[in-house]
Every structure is written in structure tokens, then in C-alpha cells.
N, C-alpha and C positions, 0 to 999 in steps of 0.2 A: 501494499499500500504506499502511496507516497503521499507526503509533506506538501502544503503550497506557506508563501511568507511571500509579500508583497509592504516596498520599503517605499516612500515616496521624499522625492527629491522638489526642493520648490528651486526654480525661474528666478521670476520675476525679483529687477533689482537686481540682479547678479550678473559677475561675470561671466564667459565661459568655459575662459578657464576655472570659475570659484567653485563652478556646475560641473566640471571638468572632474575635478580632485573629489568632492567628495567622492560625486561616482566609482570612481576606481575606488574609491578603502570601499565602503559598498561594498561591489567588488571581489573585493582581494579577502575580506574579511567571513565575507557570504560564502567563496567559493572556500576559505578552508572546515567552514562548518560542513563539509558537504558540497552547497546548495548548487545547482544550475541557474543562467538564469534566461523564462522560457521567452519573454515578450517584455520590450519600451512602450510607454505606453502618455503619452505627452496630455496633459487635462489641457486646456481655453479655458483662464478664467476671466470672469467680466469683457466677453467677447477684446479681449486683445491678444499677447501674443503667448505663448507655452506659457501660465502657471505655474504648469510641477512639472513631473515623471514620473510618471510608475512603474516599480521593477516589478516582476513581477519571480516570483524562483520557485521551482521543485527539486525533489528531493529524492532517497526513498527511505520510510516512516525508521526511526533508530529501533532496530529489535527488530524489524522483519527477513 
């Protein structure tokens, strides 16, 4: 059986380098815990540019 986890990254008002660095840290941490990135979904907030990025992760449940 698989487990799923979602991480949110705020992008509005931040430089691309800052957002990229945060995503890199999330990927590094999740990967070390056995998570695989499955999908990234941008979320538009208040009809502006991308407000958030939602990262979806999956891994086999511990103990399976």
C-alpha cells in the first residue's frame, strides 16, 4: 500500500531563486525519507501569477 504526502511552496512575492532553493530542500529531505515526487501543481491565487506550488509525493507504506 502507498502513502501520499503534499508539500506547499509559496511563490508570490519571492524570487525564482528563493523558490527553487526551497523546492530543492524539500526534494532533498523527502528523497532521503523514501518519497518520490509524483506531480507539481501551480495554484493561481487572486487571479494573479502563480501563488503556490503544490508538490505531491508518494512512497510505499512503511512496514509493507
